[in-house]
Biopython code that builds the backbone (N, CA, C, O; Angstrom):
import numpy as np
from Bio.PDB.StructureBuilder import StructureBuilder

atoms = [
    (1, "MET", "N", (120.260, 196.045, 109.620)),
    (1, "MET", "CA", (120.151, 196.280, 111.046)),
    (1, "MET", "C", (119.014, 197.264, 111.304)),
    (1, "MET", "O", (118.901, 198.287, 110.629)),
    (2, "LEU", "N", (118.190, 196.949, 112.268)),
    (2, "LEU", "CA", (117.102, 197.835, 112.636)),
    (2, "LEU", "C", (117.628, 198.936, 113.539)),
    (2, "LEU", "O", (118.469, 198.697, 114.406)),
    (3, "THR", "N", (117.140, 200.104, 113.333)),
    (3, "THR", "CA", (117.513, 201.208, 114.215)),
    (3, "THR", "C", (116.321, 201.583, 115.069)),
    (3, "THR", "O", (115.172, 201.488, 114.638)),
    (4, "MET", "N", (116.609, 202.005, 116.273)),
    (4, "MET", "CA", (115.538, 202.392, 117.194)),
    (4, "MET", "C", (115.816, 203.809, 117.673)),
    (4, "MET", "O", (116.956, 204.174, 117.960)),
    (5, "ALA", "N", (114.771, 204.582, 117.751)),
    (5, "ALA", "CA", (114.908, 205.945, 118.266)),
    (5, "ALA", "C", (115.058, 205.873, 119.779)),
    (5, "ALA", "O", (114.372, 205.095, 120.441)),
    (6, "LYS", "N", (115.945, 206.674, 120.315)),
    (6, "LYS", "CA", (116.099, 206.714, 121.762)),
    (6, "LYS", "C", (114.954, 207.510, 122.354)),
    (6, "LYS", "O", (114.639, 208.610, 121.901)),
    (7, "LYS", "N", (114.336, 206.932, 123.376)),
    (7, "LYS", "CA", (113.248, 207.606, 124.059)),
    (7, "LYS", "C", (113.716, 207.967, 125.454)),
    (7, "LYS", "O", (114.377, 207.176, 126.128)),
    (8, "ARG", "N", (113.370, 209.152, 125.873)),
    (8, "ARG", "CA", (113.707, 209.570, 127.225)),
    (8, "ARG", "C", (112.713, 208.924, 128.179)),
    (8, "ARG", "O", (111.501, 209.040, 127.995)),
    (9, "ILE", "N", (113.225, 208.250, 129.189)),
    (9, "ILE", "CA", (112.370, 207.582, 130.165)),
    (9, "ILE", "C", (112.386, 208.388, 131.451)),
    (9, "ILE", "O", (113.448, 208.677, 132.004)),
    (10, "ASP", "N", (111.216, 208.743, 131.915)),
    (10, "ASP", "CA", (111.090, 209.501, 133.159)),
    (10, "ASP", "C", (110.527, 208.564, 134.223)),
    (10, "ASP", "O", (109.320, 208.327, 134.275)),
    (11, "PHE", "N", (111.418, 208.026, 135.082)),
    (11, "PHE", "CA", (110.985, 207.054, 136.078)),
    (11, "PHE", "C", (110.164, 207.691, 137.192)),
    (11, "PHE", "O", (109.461, 206.968, 137.897)),
    (12, "ASN", "N", (110.215, 208.980, 137.382)),
    (12, "ASN", "CA", (109.404, 209.639, 138.412)),
    (12, "ASN", "C", (107.920, 209.493, 138.112)),
    (12, "ASN", "O", (107.116, 209.371, 139.036)),
    (13, "ASN", "N", (107.550, 209.502, 136.863)),
    (13, "ASN", "CA", (106.147, 209.392, 136.494)),
    (13, "ASN", "C", (105.670, 207.950, 136.425)),
    (13, "ASN", "O", (104.470, 207.700, 136.539)),
    (14, "ASP", "N", (106.576, 206.996, 136.243)),
    (14, "ASP", "CA", (106.170, 205.595, 136.160)),
    (14, "ASP", "C", (105.467, 205.147, 137.437)),
    (14, "ASP", "O", (104.360, 204.613, 137.376)),
    (15, "ILE", "N", (106.097, 205.356, 138.588)),
    (15, "ILE", "CA", (105.506, 204.907, 139.843)),
    (15, "ILE", "C", (104.223, 205.660, 140.145)),
    (15, "ILE", "O", (103.247, 205.060, 140.594)),
    (16, "SER", "N", (104.209, 206.939, 139.910)),
    (16, "SER", "CA", (103.002, 207.704, 140.208)),
    (16, "SER", "C", (101.839, 207.304, 139.294)),
    (16, "SER", "O", (100.676, 207.455, 139.669)),
    (17, "TYR", "N", (102.145, 206.802, 138.113)),
    (17, "TYR", "CA", (101.085, 206.350, 137.208)),
    (17, "TYR", "C", (100.438, 205.065, 137.718)),
    (17, "TYR", "O", (99.217, 204.919, 137.672)),
    (18, "TYR", "N", (101.263, 204.132, 138.205)),
    (18, "TYR", "CA", (100.742, 202.838, 138.623)),
    (18, "TYR", "C", (100.264, 202.806, 140.070)),
    (18, "TYR", "O", (99.326, 202.072, 140.380)),
    (19, "ALA", "N", (100.874, 203.572, 140.958)),
    (19, "ALA", "CA", (100.516, 203.556, 142.379)),
    (19, "ALA", "C", (99.648, 204.769, 142.677)),
    (19, "ALA", "O", (100.123, 205.775, 143.204)),
    (20, "LYS", "N", (98.401, 204.661, 142.340)),
    (20, "LYS", "CA", (97.485, 205.802, 142.468)),
    (20, "LYS", "C", (97.236, 206.214, 143.917)),
    (20, "LYS", "O", (97.082, 207.402, 144.200)),
    (21, "ASP", "N", (97.195, 205.238, 144.851)),
    (21, "ASP", "CA", (96.875, 205.596, 146.228)),
    (21, "ASP", "C", (98.084, 205.554, 147.157)),
    (21, "ASP", "O", (97.914, 205.685, 148.369)),
    (22, "GLY", "N", (99.286, 205.378, 146.641)),
    (22, "GLY", "CA", (100.489, 205.432, 147.455)),
    (22, "GLY", "C", (100.940, 204.098, 148.016)),
    (22, "GLY", "O", (102.036, 204.012, 148.571)),
    (23, "ARG", "N", (100.123, 203.043, 147.888)),
    (23, "ARG", "CA", (100.534, 201.723, 148.385)),
    (23, "ARG", "C", (101.426, 201.044, 147.357)),
    (23, "ARG", "O", (101.210, 201.177, 146.152)),
    (24, "LEU", "N", (102.427, 200.317, 147.837)),
    (24, "LEU", "CA", (103.279, 199.556, 146.939)),
    (24, "LEU", "C", (102.906, 198.077, 146.936)),
    (24, "LEU", "O", (103.379, 197.328, 146.081)),
    (25, "THR", "N", (102.059, 197.639, 147.884)),
    (25, "THR", "CA", (101.605, 196.249, 147.940)),
    (25, "THR", "C", (100.098, 196.228, 148.164)),
    (25, "THR", "O", (99.483, 197.251, 148.464)),
    (26, "GLU", "N", (99.531, 195.065, 148.017)),
    (26, "GLU", "CA", (98.099, 194.882, 148.278)),
    (26, "GLU", "C", (97.855, 194.925, 149.785)),
    (26, "GLU", "O", (98.760, 194.603, 150.555)),
    (27, "PRO", "N", (96.669, 195.310, 150.223)),
    (27, "PRO", "CA", (96.369, 195.274, 151.648)),
    (27, "PRO", "C", (96.362, 193.834, 152.166)),
    (27, "PRO", "O", (96.076, 192.900, 151.417)),
    (28, "SER", "N", (96.672, 193.663, 153.433)),
    (28, "SER", "CA", (96.715, 192.339, 154.044)),
    (28, "SER", "C", (95.310, 191.750, 154.119)),
    (28, "SER", "O", (94.332, 192.469, 154.328)),
    (29, "ASP", "N", (95.224, 190.435, 153.947)),
    (29, "ASP", "CA", (93.933, 189.756, 154.075)),
    (29, "ASP", "C", (93.709, 189.274, 155.504)),
    (29, "ASP", "O", (92.678, 188.666, 155.792)),
    (30, "GLY", "N", (94.664, 189.537, 156.411)),
    (30, "GLY", "CA", (94.503, 189.180, 157.812)),
    (30, "GLY", "C", (94.973, 187.779, 158.169)),
    (30, "GLY", "O", (94.998, 187.423, 159.347)),
    (31, "LYS", "N", (95.346, 186.981, 157.182)),
    (31, "LYS", "CA", (95.815, 185.624, 157.455)),
    (31, "LYS", "C", (97.265, 185.679, 157.923)),
    (31, "LYS", "O", (98.060, 186.480, 157.432)),
    (32, "ARG", "N", (97.595, 184.813, 158.883)),
    (32, "ARG", "CA", (98.958, 184.735, 159.389)),
    (32, "ARG", "C", (99.480, 183.325, 159.186)),
    (32, "ARG", "O", (98.742, 182.352, 159.343)),
    (33, "TYR", "N", (100.759, 183.216, 158.835)),
    (33, "TYR", "CA", (101.358, 181.925, 158.533)),
    (33, "TYR", "C", (102.661, 181.746, 159.298)),
    (33, "TYR", "O", (103.282, 182.721, 159.725)),
    (34, "GLU", "N", (103.070, 180.494, 159.469)),
    (34, "GLU", "CA", (104.361, 180.158, 160.040)),
    (34, "GLU", "C", (105.364, 180.150, 158.880)),
    (34, "GLU", "O", (105.610, 179.114, 158.261)),
    (35, "TRP", "N", (105.938, 181.328, 158.598)),
    (35, "TRP", "CA", (106.754, 181.526, 157.406)),
    (35, "TRP", "C", (108.012, 180.677, 157.390)),
    (35, "TRP", "O", (108.368, 180.128, 156.348)),
    (36, "ARG", "N", (108.690, 180.558, 158.514)),
    (36, "ARG", "CA", (109.940, 179.792, 158.530)),
    (36, "ARG", "C", (109.703, 178.328, 158.156)),
    (36, "ARG", "O", (110.486, 177.738, 157.412)),
    (37, "LYS", "N", (108.628, 177.752, 158.671)),
    (37, "LYS", "CA", (108.305, 176.361, 158.338)),
    (37, "LYS", "C", (107.915, 176.231, 156.866)),
    (37, "LYS", "O", (108.268, 175.253, 156.207)),
    (38, "MET", "N", (107.181, 177.232, 156.354)),
    (38, "MET", "CA", (106.794, 177.206, 154.942)),
    (38, "MET", "C", (108.030, 177.270, 154.049)),
    (38, "MET", "O", (108.126, 176.531, 153.069)),
    (39, "ILE", "N", (108.975, 178.150, 154.382)),
    (39, "ILE", "CA", (110.194, 178.302, 153.586)),
    (39, "ILE", "C", (111.002, 177.014, 153.605)),
    (39, "ILE", "O", (111.543, 176.608, 152.576)),
    (40, "ASP", "N", (111.092, 176.363, 154.769)),
    (40, "ASP", "CA", (111.815, 175.097, 154.856)),
    (40, "ASP", "C", (111.196, 174.038, 153.950)),
    (40, "ASP", "O", (111.914, 173.289, 153.287)),
    (41, "LYS", "N", (109.861, 173.974, 153.920)),
    (41, "LYS", "CA", (109.195, 172.983, 153.069)),
    (41, "LYS", "C", (109.430, 173.288, 151.594)),
    (41, "LYS", "O", (109.652, 172.374, 150.800)),
    (42, "VAL", "N", (109.386, 174.560, 151.223)),
    (42, "VAL", "CA", (109.626, 174.943, 149.830)),
    (42, "VAL", "C", (111.041, 174.536, 149.418)),
    (42, "VAL", "O", (111.247, 174.047, 148.307)),
    (43, "LYS", "N", (112.003, 174.735, 150.299)),
    (43, "LYS", "CA", (113.381, 174.329, 149.989)),
    (43, "LYS", "C", (113.489, 172.814, 149.834)),
    (43, "LYS", "O", (114.221, 172.332, 148.970)),
    (44, "ARG", "N", (112.768, 172.062, 150.662)),
    (44, "ARG", "CA", (112.811, 170.596, 150.579)),
    (44, "ARG", "C", (112.202, 170.071, 149.290)),
    (44, "ARG", "O", (112.777, 169.205, 148.631)),
    (45, "ILE", "N", (111.015, 170.606, 148.925)),
    (45, "ILE", "CA", (110.315, 170.058, 147.756)),
    (45, "ILE", "C", (110.731, 170.731, 146.444)),
    (45, "ILE", "O", (110.501, 170.181, 145.367)),
    (46, "GLY", "N", (111.343, 171.920, 146.530)),
    (46, "GLY", "CA", (111.882, 172.562, 145.328)),
    (46, "GLY", "C", (110.871, 173.237, 144.435)),
    (46, "GLY", "O", (111.126, 173.410, 143.243)),
    (47, "ARG", "N", (109.737, 173.621, 144.973)),
    (47, "ARG", "CA", (108.720, 174.339, 144.181)),
    (47, "ARG", "C", (107.852, 175.154, 145.141)),
    (47, "ARG", "O", (107.858, 174.899, 146.345)),
    (48, "PRO", "N", (107.104, 176.132, 144.619)),
    (48, "PRO", "CA", (106.185, 176.893, 145.485)),
    (48, "PRO", "C", (105.066, 176.005, 146.012)),
    (48, "PRO", "O", (104.714, 174.999, 145.396)),
    (49, "LEU", "N", (104.518, 176.383, 147.147)),
    (49, "LEU", "CA", (103.411, 175.637, 147.736)),
    (49, "LEU", "C", (102.103, 175.983, 147.048)),
    (49, "LEU", "O", (101.914, 177.103, 146.574)),
    (50, "THR", "N", (101.209, 175.017, 146.998)),
    (50, "THR", "CA", (99.863, 175.284, 146.500)),
    (50, "THR", "C", (99.070, 175.953, 147.630)),
    (50, "THR", "O", (99.529, 176.007, 148.771)),
    (51, "ASN", "N", (97.904, 176.450, 147.308)),
    (51, "ASN", "CA", (97.068, 177.086, 148.339)),
    (51, "ASN", "C", (96.698, 176.105, 149.434)),
    (51, "ASN", "O", (96.698, 176.460, 150.613)),
    (52, "ASP", "N", (96.382, 174.870, 149.055)),
    (52, "ASP", "CA", (96.032, 173.854, 150.056)),
    (52, "ASP", "C", (97.219, 173.537, 150.960)),
    (52, "ASP", "O", (97.056, 173.391, 152.171)),
    (53, "GLU", "N", (98.411, 173.431, 150.378)),
    (53, "GLU", "CA", (99.607, 173.148, 151.176)),
    (53, "GLU", "C", (99.936, 174.301, 152.121)),
    (53, "GLU", "O", (100.364, 174.075, 153.253)),
    (54, "SER", "N", (99.739, 175.523, 151.665)),
    (54, "SER", "CA", (100.055, 176.669, 152.520)),
    (54, "SER", "C", (99.064, 176.800, 153.676)),
    (54, "SER", "O", (99.407, 177.366, 154.714)),
    (55, "GLU", "N", (97.845, 176.288, 153.516)),
    (55, "GLU", "CA", (96.864, 176.334, 154.600)),
    (55, "GLU", "C", (97.288, 175.497, 155.803)),
    (55, "GLU", "O", (96.834, 175.742, 156.921)),
    (56, "GLU", "N", (98.162, 174.504, 155.578)),
    (56, "GLU", "CA", (98.679, 173.690, 156.671)),
    (56, "GLU", "C", (99.459, 174.536, 157.684)),
    (56, "GLU", "O", (99.524, 174.202, 158.867)),
    (57, "PHE", "N", (100.046, 175.628, 157.204)),
    (57, "PHE", "CA", (100.910, 176.465, 158.031)),
    (57, "PHE", "C", (100.204, 177.720, 158.536)),
    (57, "PHE", "O", (100.836, 178.587, 159.138)),
    (58, "ARG", "N", (98.925, 177.821, 158.298)),
    (58, "ARG", "CA", (98.164, 179.006, 158.715)),
    (58, "ARG", "C", (97.965, 178.997, 160.224)),
    (58, "ARG", "O", (97.616, 177.969, 160.805)),
    (59, "ILE", "N", (98.185, 180.135, 160.848)),
    (59, "ILE", "CA", (97.949, 180.296, 162.285)),
    (59, "ILE", "C", (96.487, 180.697, 162.463)),
    (59, "ILE", "O", (96.037, 181.706, 161.921)),
    (60, "LYS", "N", (95.767, 179.908, 163.215)),
    (60, "LYS", "CA", (94.324, 180.168, 163.363)),
    (60, "LYS", "C", (93.999, 180.782, 164.678)),
    (60, "LYS", "O", (92.833, 181.061, 164.957)),
]
sb = StructureBuilder()
sb.init_structure("model")
sb.init_model(0)
sb.init_chain("A")
sb.init_seg("    ")
for serial, (resi, resn, name, xyz) in enumerate(atoms, 1):
    if name == "N":
        sb.init_residue(resn, " ", resi, " ")
    sb.init_atom(name, np.array(xyz, "f"), 0.0, 1.0, " ", f" {name:<3s}", serial, name[0])
structure = sb.get_structure()
């Protein structure tokens, strides 16, 4: 049986290491979509939409 040393994990430093500027998500690209219709289509077809398919639901 392999033994592993227990390491102390400090979760306070994990987020501060990865989120240098305080954002938890990427900035918006300004595109708007009809999300409810997109979600309905994803449920019908059973897979994520491709970029071309998602452009059908873009609000221009």
